[in-house]
C-alpha positions as CSV (number, residue, x, y, z in Angstrom):
1,M,0.0,0.1,0.2
2,E,1.2,3.6,-0.9
3,N,2.6,5.7,1.9
4,I,-0.3,7.2,3.8
5,A,1.5,10.7,3.9
6,A,1.7,10.7,0.0
7,I,-2.1,9.8,-1.0
8,I,-2.9,12.6,1.7
9,L,-0.8,15.2,-0.6
10,Q,-2.4,13.6,-3.5
11,I,-5.9,14.1,-2.9
12,F,-5.1,17.4,-1.8
13,I,-3.4,18.8,-4.9
14,L,-6.4,17.1,-6.6
15,L,-9.2,18.6,-4.4
16,V,-7.5,22.0,-4.8
17,F,-7.1,21.7,-8.5
18,A,-10.5,20.6,-9.1
19,K,-12.4,23.2,-7.0
20,V,-10.1,26.2,-9.0
21,L,-11.1,24.8,-12.4
22,G,-14.7,23.9,-11.1
23,G,-14.7,27.7,-9.8
24,V,-13.6,28.8,-13.1
25,F,-16.3,27.3,-15.3
26,E,-18.7,28.2,-12.5
27,K,-17.9,32.2,-12.9
28,Y,-18.6,31.7,-16.8
29,K,-22.0,29.9,-16.1
30,M,-20.7,26.6,-17.0
31,P,-21.3,23.4,-14.9
32,K,-18.3,22.8,-12.8
33,L,-18.2,19.1,-13.0
34,I,-16.5,19.9,-16.7
35,G,-13.6,21.7,-14.5
36,E,-13.4,19.0,-11.8
37,I,-13.4,16.4,-14.6
38,L,-10.6,18.2,-16.5
39,A,-8.8,18.4,-13.2
40,G,-8.3,14.8,-12.9
41,L,-7.7,14.3,-16.9
42,I,-5.1,17.2,-17.0
43,F,-3.3,15.8,-13.6
44,I,-2.6,12.3,-14.7
45,N,-1.9,12.9,-18.1
46,L,0.8,15.5,-17.1
47,I,2.3,12.7,-14.9
48,V,1.8,10.1,-17.6
49,F,3.8,12.1,-20.3
50,N,6.4,12.5,-17.4
51,I,5.6,16.7,-17.5
52,I,5.5,16.1,-13.6
53,P,7.4,13.4,-12.3
54,G,5.1,11.1,-10.4
55,N,7.4,10.5,-7.7
56,W,7.6,13.9,-6.7
57,I,4.4,13.4,-4.9
58,G,4.6,9.7,-4.4
59,L,2.3,8.4,-7.6
60,E,3.7,5.3,-9.0
61,I,2.1,4.2,-12.4
62,S,2.6,1.6,-14.9
63,D,2.7,1.4,-18.8
64,V,-0.4,-0.5,-19.3
65,H,-2.9,1.2,-17.4
66,P,-1.0,3.9,-15.6
67,F,-4.0,4.7,-13.1
68,A,-6.1,1.7,-12.7
69,D,-4.2,-0.2,-9.8
70,T,-2.9,2.5,-7.5
71,D,-4.6,2.9,-4.2
72,L,-5.4,6.9,-5.1
73,S,-7.6,4.9,-8.0
74,K,-9.8,3.3,-5.7
75,F,-10.1,5.6,-2.9
76,F,-11.5,8.2,-5.4
77,H,-13.6,5.5,-7.0
78,I,-15.2,4.5,-3.9
79,M,-15.7,7.9,-2.4
80,G,-17.1,9.3,-5.7
81,E,-19.4,6.0,-5.9
82,L,-20.8,7.2,-2.4
83,G,-21.0,10.7,-3.7
84,I,-23.1,9.6,-6.8
85,I,-25.8,7.4,-4.6
86,F,-26.0,10.6,-2.4
87,L,-26.4,12.8,-5.5
88,L,-29.3,10.8,-6.7
89,F,-30.9,10.6,-2.9
90,A,-30.7,14.4,-3.3
91,V,-32.0,14.2,-6.6
92,G,-35.2,12.4,-5.2
93,L,-35.4,14.8,-2.1
94,E,-36.4,17.2,-5.1
95,T,-39.0,14.9,-6.6
96,R,-42.3,14.8,-4.6
97,F,-44.8,12.3,-5.4
98,S,-47.6,14.6,-5.7
99,D,-45.8,16.5,-8.5
100,M,-44.8,13.6,-10.7
101,M,-48.9,13.4,-10.6
102,K,-49.2,16.9,-11.8
103,V,-47.2,16.5,-14.9
104,G,-49.4,16.9,-18.0
105,K,-49.1,15.0,-21.2
106,S,-46.8,17.6,-22.7
107,A,-44.1,16.6,-20.3
108,S,-44.8,12.9,-20.7
109,Y,-44.3,13.0,-24.4
110,I,-41.1,14.7,-23.9
111,A,-39.8,12.6,-21.6
112,I,-40.8,9.3,-23.2
113,L,-39.4,10.6,-26.6
114,G,-36.3,11.7,-25.0
115,V,-35.5,7.6,-23.5
116,V,-37.0,6.0,-26.6
117,I,-35.0,8.1,-29.7
118,P,-31.7,8.4,-28.2
119,F,-31.6,4.7,-26.9
120,V,-32.7,3.6,-30.3
121,G,-29.7,5.8,-31.9
122,G,-27.1,4.7,-29.7
123,A,-28.1,0.8,-29.7
124,L,-27.8,1.4,-33.7
125,F,-24.2,1.6,-33.2
126,W,-23.8,-2.1,-32.7
127,F,-23.2,-1.9,-36.3
128,H,-19.9,-0.2,-35.8
129,E,-17.0,-2.5,-35.8
130,M,-15.8,-0.8,-32.6
131,I,-18.7,-2.0,-30.5
132,D,-20.5,-5.1,-29.6
133,L,-24.0,-5.6,-28.8
134,N,-23.6,-5.0,-24.9
135,A,-21.5,-2.2,-25.5
136,A,-24.1,-0.6,-27.6
137,L,-26.9,-1.3,-25.5
138,L,-24.6,1.0,-22.8
139,V,-24.1,3.5,-25.2
140,G,-27.8,4.0,-25.8
141,A,-28.0,4.2,-22.0
142,A,-25.7,6.7,-21.8
143,L,-27.6,8.9,-24.5
144,F,-31.0,8.7,-23.2
145,G,-30.2,10.4,-19.9
146,T,-30.4,14.1,-19.6
147,S,-28.7,15.9,-17.1
148,T,-31.0,17.8,-15.1
149,A,-28.5,20.2,-13.5
150,V,-27.0,21.7,-16.7
151,G,-30.2,22.5,-18.2
152,V,-31.9,23.9,-15.3
153,E,-29.1,25.9,-14.2
154,C,-29.0,27.4,-17.5
155,L,-32.7,28.6,-17.0
156,R,-31.8,29.7,-13.6
157,N,-28.9,31.9,-14.7
158,L,-31.4,33.6,-17.4
159,D,-33.9,34.1,-14.4
160,A,-36.5,32.0,-16.5
161,M,-37.3,29.4,-13.8
162,N,-41.0,31.0,-13.5
163,T,-41.9,30.3,-17.2
164,N,-44.0,27.9,-18.6
165,E,-41.1,25.9,-20.6
166,A,-39.2,26.0,-17.6
167,K,-41.8,24.3,-15.3
168,L,-42.3,22.0,-18.4
169,I,-38.8,21.3,-18.5
170,I,-38.6,20.3,-14.8
171,S,-41.9,18.2,-15.3
172,A,-40.6,16.4,-17.8
173,T,-37.3,15.4,-16.2
174,I,-38.8,13.9,-13.3
175,I,-40.2,11.3,-15.8
176,D,-37.1,10.9,-17.4
177,D,-35.3,10.4,-14.5
178,I,-37.6,7.8,-13.5
179,L,-37.8,5.9,-16.9
180,C,-33.9,6.3,-17.3
181,L,-33.0,4.4,-14.0
182,A,-35.2,2.0,-14.5
183,L,-34.1,1.1,-18.0
184,L,-30.8,0.9,-16.9
185,S,-31.1,-1.4,-14.3
186,I,-32.6,-3.7,-16.8
187,I,-29.8,-3.1,-19.3
188,I,-27.2,-3.8,-16.7
189,G,-29.0,-7.0,-16.1
190,A,-28.9,-8.2,-19.9
191,I,-25.0,-7.4,-20.1
192,R,-24.2,-9.5,-17.7
193,P,-22.1,-12.8,-18.8
194,D,-24.5,-15.0,-17.5
195,A,-27.8,-13.2,-18.8
196,D,-30.1,-15.1,-20.7
197,T,-33.8,-14.2,-21.7
198,L,-35.3,-15.8,-18.8
199,S,-33.0,-13.6,-16.6
200,I,-33.6,-10.6,-18.5
201,V,-37.4,-10.8,-18.3
202,L,-36.9,-11.8,-14.6
203,N,-34.8,-8.8,-13.9
204,A,-37.2,-6.3,-16.0
205,V,-40.3,-7.8,-13.6
206,I,-37.7,-7.1,-10.4
207,V,-37.5,-3.6,-11.6
208,I,-40.8,-2.6,-12.5
209,A,-42.1,-4.4,-9.1
210,F,-39.6,-2.8,-7.1
211,V,-40.5,0.8,-8.3
212,L,-44.2,0.4,-8.4
213,F,-43.8,-1.0,-4.7
214,M,-41.8,2.1,-3.9
215,F,-44.5,4.5,-5.3
216,F,-47.3,2.8,-3.9
217,F,-45.2,2.9,-0.5
218,V,-44.2,6.7,-0.8
219,S,-48.3,7.3,-2.0
220,R,-49.2,5.8,1.6
221,I,-46.7,7.7,3.3
222,K,-48.0,10.7,1.9
223,K,-51.4,10.0,2.5
224,I,-51.1,9.2,6.1
225,V,-49.0,12.4,6.5
226,S,-51.5,14.6,4.7
227,L,-54.5,13.2,6.8
228,R,-52.6,13.9,10.1
229,R,-52.2,17.1,9.2
230,K,-56.0,17.7,8.4
231,R,-56.7,16.0,11.5
232,I,-54.5,18.4,13.7
233,Q,-55.8,21.5,11.8
234,R,-59.4,20.8,12.4
235,R,-58.5,20.3,16.2
236,L,-56.8,23.7,16.2
237,N,-59.5,25.2,14.7
238,K,-62.1,23.6,16.7
239,N,-60.3,24.8,19.7
240,A,-59.5,28.3,18.4
241,G,-60.5,31.1,20.9
242,T,-61.2,28.7,23.5
243,E,-59.3,27.9,26.9
244,E,-59.3,23.9,26.3
245,H,-56.0,22.3,26.4
246,I,-55.1,21.1,23.0
247,T,-53.2,17.7,23.4
248,E,-52.2,17.3,20.1
249,E,-49.8,19.6,18.4
250,E,-48.2,20.0,15.0
251,P,-45.2,17.7,14.8
252,K,-42.0,19.8,15.8
253,P,-39.2,19.4,13.2
254,M,-36.4,16.4,14.0
255,G,-33.0,18.1,14.8
256,E,-31.1,17.9,11.3
257,L,-28.2,16.1,12.3
258,G,-30.5,13.5,13.6
259,A,-32.6,13.6,10.4
260,L,-29.6,13.4,8.5
261,G,-28.1,10.2,10.2
262,I,-31.5,8.5,9.4
263,A,-31.6,9.9,6.1
264,V,-27.8,8.3,5.2
265,L,-29.3,4.9,7.0
266,V,-32.1,4.8,4.5
267,C,-30.3,5.9,1.7
268,L,-27.6,3.2,2.1
269,G,-29.8,0.8,3.0
270,L,-32.1,1.0,0.0
271,A,-29.0,1.3,-2.2
272,A,-27.5,-1.9,-1.0
273,F,-31.0,-3.4,-1.2
274,S,-31.5,-2.3,-4.9
275,V,-27.8,-3.9,-5.6
276,N,-28.9,-7.5,-4.0
277,I,-31.7,-7.6,-6.1
278,G,-30.0,-7.1,-9.1
279,L,-30.8,-3.4,-9.5
280,A,-28.3,-0.4,-9.7
281,A,-27.5,1.4,-6.2
282,I,-28.8,4.8,-7.6
283,I,-32.2,3.2,-7.9
284,G,-32.6,2.7,-4.2
285,A,-30.9,5.9,-3.2
286,F,-33.4,7.8,-5.9
287,L,-36.4,6.2,-4.2
288,A,-35.1,7.1,-0.8
289,G,-34.7,10.6,-1.7
290,M,-38.6,10.5,-2.7
291,I,-39.4,9.0,0.8
292,F,-37.8,12.1,2.3
293,A,-39.2,14.3,0.1
294,E,-42.8,14.2,1.6
295,F,-40.9,14.8,5.1
296,K,-39.3,18.1,4.3
297,D,-41.1,19.9,7.2
298,T,-40.4,17.5,10.0
299,M,-37.1,15.7,8.9
300,P,-35.4,18.6,7.0
301,V,-32.1,16.8,5.5
302,E,-31.5,19.0,2.4
303,H,-29.0,21.3,3.7
304,N,-26.6,19.0,5.3
305,F,-27.2,16.3,2.4
306,N,-25.7,18.9,0.0
307,V,-22.9,19.8,2.2
308,I,-21.8,16.1,1.8
309,I,-22.2,16.1,-1.7
310,Y,-20.3,19.2,-2.1
311,F,-17.5,17.6,-0.4
312,M,-17.9,14.0,-1.9
313,L,-18.6,14.2,-5.6
314,P,-16.0,15.9,-6.7
315,F,-13.9,12.6,-5.9
316,F,-16.2,11.1,-8.7
317,F,-15.4,13.6,-11.2
318,I,-11.6,13.8,-10.4
319,W,-11.6,10.0,-11.0
320,V,-13.4,9.9,-14.2
321,G,-11.0,12.6,-15.5
322,M,-8.0,10.1,-14.3
323,E,-9.5,7.3,-16.0
324,V,-9.2,9.4,-19.6
325,Q,-5.2,8.8,-20.4
326,F,-4.2,9.6,-23.9
327,N,-1.4,7.1,-24.0
328,I,-3.7,4.4,-24.2
329,V,-6.3,5.9,-26.6
330,T,-5.9,5.7,-30.2
331,T,-6.9,8.5,-33.1
332,A,-9.4,5.9,-34.2
333,I,-11.8,7.2,-31.7
334,L,-12.6,10.4,-33.4
335,P,-14.8,9.0,-36.3
336,L,-16.9,7.2,-33.4
337,L,-16.6,10.6,-31.2
338,G,-18.1,12.5,-34.2
339,A,-20.8,9.9,-34.9
340,V,-21.9,9.7,-30.9
341,L,-21.9,13.7,-30.8
342,L,-24.1,13.8,-33.8
343,V,-26.4,11.0,-32.8
344,A,-26.6,12.6,-28.9
345,V,-27.4,15.9,-30.0
346,G,-29.6,15.0,-32.8
347,T,-31.8,12.7,-31.0
348,K,-32.2,14.7,-27.7
349,Y,-33.1,17.8,-29.6
350,A,-35.9,15.8,-31.7
351,A,-37.4,14.4,-28.8
352,G,-37.7,17.7,-26.9
353,F,-38.7,19.3,-30.1
354,I,-41.1,16.9,-31.2
355,G,-42.5,16.5,-27.7
356,G,-42.9,20.1,-27.8
357,K,-44.9,20.5,-30.6
358,M,-47.1,17.1,-29.5
359,G,-47.9,19.3,-26.4
360,K,-49.3,22.0,-29.1
361,L,-46.4,24.6,-28.2
362,S,-45.0,27.0,-30.6
363,N,-41.6,26.3,-32.6
364,D,-39.8,28.4,-30.4
365,S,-40.8,27.2,-27.0
366,S,-40.3,23.6,-28.5
367,H,-36.6,24.8,-29.8
368,L,-36.0,25.7,-26.1
369,I,-37.0,22.4,-24.9
370,G,-35.0,20.7,-27.5
371,V,-31.8,22.6,-26.6
372,S,-32.3,22.2,-23.0
373,F,-32.3,18.4,-23.3
374,I,-29.3,18.3,-25.0
375,P,-26.4,17.7,-22.2
376,R,-25.7,14.3,-20.8
377,G,-23.2,15.7,-17.9
378,E,-23.4,13.3,-14.9
379,V,-25.7,10.9,-16.6
380,G,-23.6,9.8,-19.4
381,I,-20.4,9.8,-17.1
382,I,-22.4,7.5,-14.6
383,V,-23.0,5.3,-17.4
384,A,-19.8,5.5,-18.7
385,T,-18.2,4.4,-15.3
386,I,-20.5,1.2,-15.4
387,G,-19.4,0.1,-18.8
388,L,-15.7,0.3,-18.0
389,T,-15.9,-1.4,-14.3
390,S,-18.0,-4.1,-15.9
391,G,-15.6,-4.6,-18.8
392,V,-17.8,-3.7,-21.3
393,F,-16.3,-0.8,-22.6
394,T,-12.9,-0.4,-23.7
395,P,-10.9,2.7,-22.8
396,D,-11.3,3.8,-26.1
397,V,-15.3,3.8,-26.2
398,F,-15.1,4.9,-22.4
399,T,-13.3,8.1,-23.3
400,V,-15.8,8.7,-26.1
401,I,-18.8,8.6,-23.8
402,I,-16.8,11.3,-21.3
403,L,-15.7,13.4,-24.1
404,M,-19.6,13.2,-25.4
405,A,-20.7,14.1,-21.8
406,L,-18.5,16.8,-21.5
407,I,-18.9,18.4,-25.0
408,T,-22.5,18.6,-24.6
409,S,-22.7,20.1,-21.3
410,V,-20.1,22.8,-22.9
411,I,-22.4,23.6,-25.9
412,T,-26.0,23.4,-24.0
413,P,-25.6,27.0,-22.1
414,P,-25.1,29.6,-25.2
415,L,-27.9,27.6,-27.1
416,V,-30.2,27.7,-24.2
417,A,-29.5,31.4,-23.8
418,H,-29.9,32.2,-27.6
419,A,-33.2,29.8,-27.6
420,Y,-34.5,31.9,-24.7
421,R,-33.9,35.3,-25.8
422,K,-35.5,34.6,-29.4
423,I,-38.7,33.6,-26.9
424,E,-38.3,37.0,-25.3
425,K,-37.9,38.9,-28.4
426,H,-40.6,37.3,-29.9
427,R,-42.8,38.0,-26.9
428,S,-42.0,41.8,-26.6
429,E,-42.6,42.2,-30.5
430,V,-46.4,40.5,-29.6
431,F,-46.7,42.6,-26.5
432,E,-45.6,46.1,-28.8
433,E,-47.9,45.1,-31.6
434,L,-50.9,44.8,-29.1
435,F,-50.1,47.9,-27.6
436,I,-49.8,50.0,-30.9
437,E,-53.0,48.3,-32.0
438,E,-54.5,49.1,-28.6
439,H,-53.5,52.8,-28.8
440,N,-54.5,53.2,-32.4
441,E,-58.2,52.1,-31.1
442,N,-58.0,54.6,-28.0
443,G,-56.9,57.5,-30.4
């Protein structure tokens, strides 16, 4: 095992590097995860090509796969996986069951098309000589997941969160997340070496049954909480203005640290349960977050969970960047990268635009939704790591998916800004025309 002092020094250097680059990207309204991935990518390649000798900081690397078997790699991978589990819990924490019941047809159209079209487009890479069927299925999975964080952050920077388009995008991503996670679990079961038709069907049944059970469980919790609040409110109203002693009071919020401990246990427990029944750990974490979303007033955990994620998630993105080593990547990936980017951008945009039109939205609004669904960000990166660690992806294909996720995340903010300004311009023109017509009528 490497010297503990050297590992601590390596962690310190990488975290500082990641925070600095992440801050630079955040300053220019770009996802900070890009900076964190680039921190790992630049760092490891500087050492691989001996621009910075690794022995200066005690990092010994080999010629075959320079970083794969080091203690630092294992540490970052484990910490990063925990960070992803907690991230999906936080996403679930923002997904109330009641909100899912309110989404309209337009959101459903966009979400369903946003999964089906990109997945089919990605799966067609089976016909590419570099990719077998299992890899093509995972490429499709990497393409159907939208990075909610990137799209929503772009709208927030434009002060567009209160627009109908933003509400529709957020509603569609709720359905999109559920469909993506469920389908990803089925795909993971299908690519296992011992997978057969029976096991694939059984895994699909398990996924559907588990998700439906958790939705039923969450809905029951919601009803119980709602009935309790109504009963308490009726008692308070009945006793208002009297001297009668009220025996039942509104439940007081649990201490944040106590609630955090329970949330971590439930999150890890459901994640472990998901893994042991053949699903992805992130499924259980997401559904655990949905449970706690109904208890935000009595069990506040969001703030402290965000602190945990802020600390742990960079480990994952740094590790991803350090796995992209250009000495083991060939120039043969360039045609594949171009094709994957074309399919990634085209299929998601088409899904958003067509879904918007099916929902009877204008061309400008449908265009905004289409470009908002382009970034893959952390979703594509998670799938890429699953492919690499399971041996389905070669380093070349892994690098293609990582670069696809980075590039789509970089190009989205200016596209969203342009599309939103076009909508605002059109609205101002319409308002001006109405104002002129009203002025002429009164004149």
